[in-house]
C-alpha positions as CSV (number, residue, x, y, z in Angstrom):
1,M,104.4,17.1,110.4
2,V,105.0,14.4,107.8
3,D,108.9,13.6,107.6
4,K,110.0,15.4,104.3
5,G,106.6,15.9,103.2
6,G,107.4,19.6,102.4
7,P,105.5,22.8,103.6
8,D,101.9,22.2,104.3
9,G,100.7,25.4,106.1
10,G,97.2,26.5,105.5
11,D,95.9,29.7,104.6
12,G,94.2,32.1,107.5
13,G,90.6,33.1,107.5
14,R,89.4,36.5,106.7
15,G,88.0,38.7,109.5
16,G,84.3,39.2,109.6
17,H,82.1,41.6,107.9
18,I,80.0,44.2,109.4
19,I,76.9,44.1,107.2
20,L,73.8,46.6,107.8
21,R,70.4,44.6,106.6
22,G,67.1,46.4,105.7
23,N,64.6,45.5,108.6
24,R,61.0,46.3,108.0
25,N,59.9,45.7,111.4
26,L,61.8,48.6,112.5
27,W,61.0,52.2,112.4
28,T,63.7,53.7,114.4
29,L,67.4,53.6,115.5
30,I,67.0,53.7,119.1
31,H,68.0,50.1,119.6
32,L,71.5,51.4,118.6
33,R,71.4,54.3,120.8
34,Y,73.4,52.7,123.7
35,K,75.3,50.2,121.2
36,K,78.1,52.5,120.5
37,H,80.9,49.8,119.7
38,I,80.2,46.9,117.2
39,R,83.0,44.1,116.5
40,A,82.8,41.3,114.1
41,G,85.0,38.2,114.6
42,N,88.4,37.5,114.1
43,G,89.6,35.1,111.5
44,V,91.1,31.7,112.8
45,R,94.8,31.1,112.2
46,G,95.5,28.4,109.1
47,S,96.8,24.8,110.4
48,G,98.8,21.9,109.0
49,S,97.9,19.7,106.4
50,R,96.8,22.9,104.4
51,S,93.8,23.7,106.2
52,T,92.3,27.0,106.3
53,G,91.2,28.7,109.1
54,A,87.7,29.4,109.7
55,Q,86.3,33.0,108.7
56,G,85.6,35.4,111.3
57,K,81.9,35.7,112.5
58,D,80.0,38.3,110.3
59,M,78.2,40.9,112.4
60,F,74.7,41.8,110.7
61,L,73.2,45.3,111.9
62,D,69.8,45.4,111.4
63,V,68.5,49.0,110.8
64,P,65.1,50.6,109.3
65,M,64.5,51.3,105.5
66,G,65.7,54.9,105.0
67,T,68.8,54.7,106.9
68,V,71.9,56.5,105.7
69,V,75.5,55.7,107.1
70,K,78.2,58.1,106.5
71,D,81.7,58.3,107.8
72,A,81.8,60.4,110.9
73,E,85.1,62.4,110.0
74,T,84.9,62.8,106.3
75,G,81.0,62.8,105.9
76,E,81.1,60.3,102.8
77,L,78.4,58.0,102.2
78,L,79.2,54.6,103.1
79,A,75.8,52.7,102.6
80,E,72.2,53.5,102.1
81,I,69.7,50.9,103.0
82,T,66.0,51.4,101.4
83,E,64.6,47.9,100.9
84,D,63.8,45.1,103.2
85,Q,66.5,42.5,103.7
86,Q,68.8,44.8,101.5
87,E,72.3,44.1,102.6
88,A,75.4,46.1,102.5
89,V,78.7,45.6,103.7
90,L,79.7,48.7,105.9
91,Y,83.3,47.5,106.9
92,A,84.8,44.5,105.4
93,G,86.9,42.0,107.3
94,G,90.8,41.8,106.5
95,M,91.8,38.9,104.3
96,G,93.5,35.9,105.9
97,G,97.2,35.6,104.9
98,L,98.8,32.7,102.9
99,G,100.2,29.7,104.4
100,N,104.0,28.7,103.5
101,T,102.8,26.3,101.1
102,H,102.3,29.2,98.7
103,F,105.8,30.1,98.8
104,K,107.7,26.9,98.1
105,S,109.8,26.7,94.7
106,A,112.5,24.4,93.0
107,T,114.9,26.6,94.9
108,K,113.3,27.0,98.3
109,Q,111.5,23.8,99.1
110,T,111.3,24.4,102.6
111,P,109.9,28.0,103.1
112,D,109.7,29.0,107.1
113,Y,107.6,32.1,106.3
114,A,104.0,33.0,105.6
115,Q,102.0,36.0,104.8
116,P,100.5,37.6,107.8
117,G,96.4,38.7,107.4
118,Q,95.4,42.1,107.2
119,E,94.6,44.2,110.0
120,G,90.8,44.9,111.0
121,T,89.4,48.3,110.1
122,D,88.6,50.6,112.9
123,A,86.1,53.4,112.3
124,W,83.3,55.4,113.5
125,A,80.4,55.9,111.6
126,V,76.9,57.9,111.9
127,C,73.6,56.4,111.2
128,E,71.0,58.5,110.0
129,L,67.1,57.8,109.3
130,K,65.5,59.7,106.3
131,V,61.9,58.7,106.3
132,L,60.8,56.8,103.5
133,A,57.0,58.0,102.2
134,D,55.1,58.4,98.9
135,V,53.7,62.2,100.1
136,G,55.8,64.5,102.4
137,L,53.8,67.0,104.0
138,V,55.6,70.8,104.0
139,G,54.2,73.8,106.0
140,F,54.5,76.1,108.6
141,P,53.7,75.0,112.6
142,N,50.1,75.0,113.0
143,A,49.3,74.7,109.0
144,G,47.0,71.5,109.9
145,K,49.3,68.9,108.6
146,S,49.2,66.7,111.6
147,T,45.3,67.2,111.4
148,L,45.2,66.1,107.8
149,L,47.6,62.9,108.7
150,S,44.9,61.9,111.6
151,V,41.7,62.0,109.4
152,V,43.1,60.3,106.4
153,S,44.7,57.4,108.1
154,A,44.8,55.8,111.2
155,A,48.0,57.9,112.7
156,K,47.4,59.7,115.8
157,P,49.9,62.6,115.9
158,E,49.7,65.1,118.9
159,I,47.4,67.9,117.7
160,A,47.0,71.3,119.6
161,N,46.6,75.0,118.6
162,Y,50.2,76.1,119.0
163,A,53.4,76.0,117.0
164,F,55.7,73.0,117.0
165,T,53.3,70.2,118.1
166,T,54.6,67.7,116.0
167,L,58.6,67.2,117.3
168,T,59.1,63.9,115.5
169,P,58.0,62.3,112.0
170,N,54.8,60.7,112.0
171,L,53.9,58.3,109.1
172,G,50.3,57.1,108.0
173,V,49.1,54.8,105.5
174,I,46.3,56.1,103.1
175,P,43.6,53.9,102.4
176,Y,42.7,54.6,98.5
177,H,40.1,52.7,96.1
178,D,40.3,49.2,95.3
179,Y,42.5,48.0,98.4
180,K,45.2,50.6,97.3
181,S,47.0,52.6,99.7
182,F,50.2,55.5,100.1
183,V,52.0,56.3,102.8
184,M,52.1,60.1,104.0
185,A,54.6,61.6,106.2
186,D,54.1,64.7,108.7
187,I,57.2,66.2,109.8
188,P,57.7,69.1,112.1
189,G,56.6,72.6,110.8
190,I,59.1,74.7,108.8
191,I,60.0,78.3,109.7
192,E,61.8,81.1,107.6
193,G,65.5,80.1,108.4
194,A,65.3,76.2,108.8
195,A,67.4,75.5,106.4
196,E,70.0,77.3,108.7
197,G,69.0,75.5,111.6
198,K,66.3,77.4,113.0
199,G,63.2,75.9,114.8
200,L,63.5,72.4,114.2
201,G,65.5,73.0,110.9
202,L,67.8,70.7,109.5
203,R,66.7,67.8,112.1
204,F,63.7,67.0,110.0
205,L,64.3,68.7,106.5
206,R,66.5,65.7,105.5
207,H,63.1,63.3,105.7
208,I,61.4,65.3,102.8
209,E,64.3,64.1,100.6
210,R,62.9,60.6,100.4
211,N,59.3,61.5,99.6
212,S,57.8,61.3,95.8
213,I,55.5,64.0,96.4
214,L,55.5,67.1,98.4
215,L,52.2,68.4,99.6
216,F,52.7,71.9,100.6
217,I,49.9,73.0,103.2
218,V,48.7,76.8,103.7
219,S,46.2,77.6,105.9
220,A,43.3,79.5,104.4
221,E,43.8,81.9,107.5
222,S,47.2,83.0,105.8
223,E,47.4,86.6,105.3
224,D,49.4,85.8,102.0
225,I,49.2,82.7,100.6
226,R,51.3,83.0,97.8
227,K,54.3,84.6,100.4
228,E,53.9,81.8,102.5
229,F,54.4,79.1,99.6
230,K,57.1,81.0,98.2
231,T,59.0,81.1,101.9
232,L,58.6,77.2,102.0
233,L,59.9,76.7,98.4
234,N,63.1,78.8,99.5
235,E,63.7,77.0,102.5
236,L,64.0,73.9,100.8
237,K,65.7,75.2,97.9
238,K,68.6,76.6,100.2
239,F,68.7,73.0,102.0
240,N,68.9,71.0,98.8
241,P,68.1,72.4,95.3
242,E,67.1,68.9,94.1
243,L,63.8,68.8,96.3
244,L,62.4,71.3,93.9
245,D,62.6,68.7,91.0
246,K,59.7,66.7,92.9
247,T,56.4,66.8,92.1
248,R,54.7,69.6,94.0
249,I,50.8,70.0,95.0
250,L,49.2,73.0,97.1
251,G,46.8,72.3,99.6
252,I,44.7,75.0,101.1
253,S,43.4,74.0,104.7
254,K,41.1,75.2,107.3
255,I,38.5,76.5,104.3
256,D,35.8,75.4,107.0
257,S,37.0,78.7,109.0
258,Q,36.1,81.1,105.6
259,T,33.1,82.4,103.8
260,P,32.1,81.6,100.5
261,E,33.0,85.1,99.4
262,D,36.4,84.7,101.3
263,L,37.4,81.3,99.2
264,K,36.4,82.9,95.9
265,K,38.9,85.6,96.7
266,I,41.3,83.3,97.9
267,K,41.2,80.9,94.6
268,K,41.9,84.2,92.5
269,K,45.0,84.3,94.3
270,L,46.6,81.0,94.0
271,P,49.5,80.2,92.2
272,K,48.4,78.9,88.5
273,D,51.9,76.6,88.0
274,I,50.9,74.0,90.5
275,P,48.1,71.7,91.2
276,T,45.8,72.9,94.0
277,V,43.3,71.5,96.1
278,M,41.2,73.5,99.2
279,F,39.8,71.1,101.9
280,S,38.7,71.0,105.4
281,S,40.0,68.1,107.7
282,L,37.1,69.2,110.1
283,N,34.4,68.6,107.9
284,L,36.2,66.5,105.5
285,T,35.3,69.0,102.6
286,G,37.6,68.3,99.7
287,I,39.5,65.2,101.3
288,P,38.3,62.9,98.6
289,E,39.4,65.3,95.7
290,L,42.7,65.5,97.7
291,K,43.1,61.7,97.6
292,D,42.8,61.5,94.1
293,I,45.1,64.1,93.1
294,L,47.8,62.5,95.3
295,W,47.0,59.2,94.0
296,N,46.9,60.4,90.3
297,N,50.4,62.0,90.6
298,L,52.0,58.7,92.4
299,S,50.4,56.2,89.6
């Protein structure tokens, strides 16, 4: 507003970002269940004396580690959070426009126009949580996965003698020698056809993708251990062939239900191309050996 002072319109501030942030104190996405709309702040207009407008307020969205965000329409991966306090800009705010001072020239000394700011982004996204664990338990329902987790950690999953007792993933921290530890995840049991969505199928197979080691659990009571192990491998291959590149270990559970003679027969029929350990969660036979083989493969 200075007489003959020339154009002095300031630039507009950018719009606020929507930013994902990893939070180690969160374990689920339940806090987002009823929060469908998330809006960052608008940028403020520029003003005289070449004053730039304030930036819009950024909106931080705290999520547990292991969160994957995809575009709801295309399925495109937008962001992935794997570490505490890791930040990822999910949607960037629109850039602020330039004030009229940027458009003056020798022939146009008093421009009466400015550059408008960018429109904000409006989109739908889908958040998924993939459990982060060192060891993932893979097996048919009632193979003894939850019982194993309960005896090697402080986790208390529901345990009963029927299929699909486990309906949600359970995590347990397994203590090891010299104050070392690792994390084990128990997911609902897999059935044949899980990769096509049978049973609890696709809802939980994705959690296995984040595990360093896959511990396959087959009961010693199984009529055909080789066949059961092969079926589990086939389901993982159909869901995601890359899962077969992970370290695999085979655990034979419930050996307390077998006689010494039966155990000798089982050992002869076990696959030779995979590390194998036989154990009982009831009397803890083989549990130290199981922890050793898991730790050695993690190290």
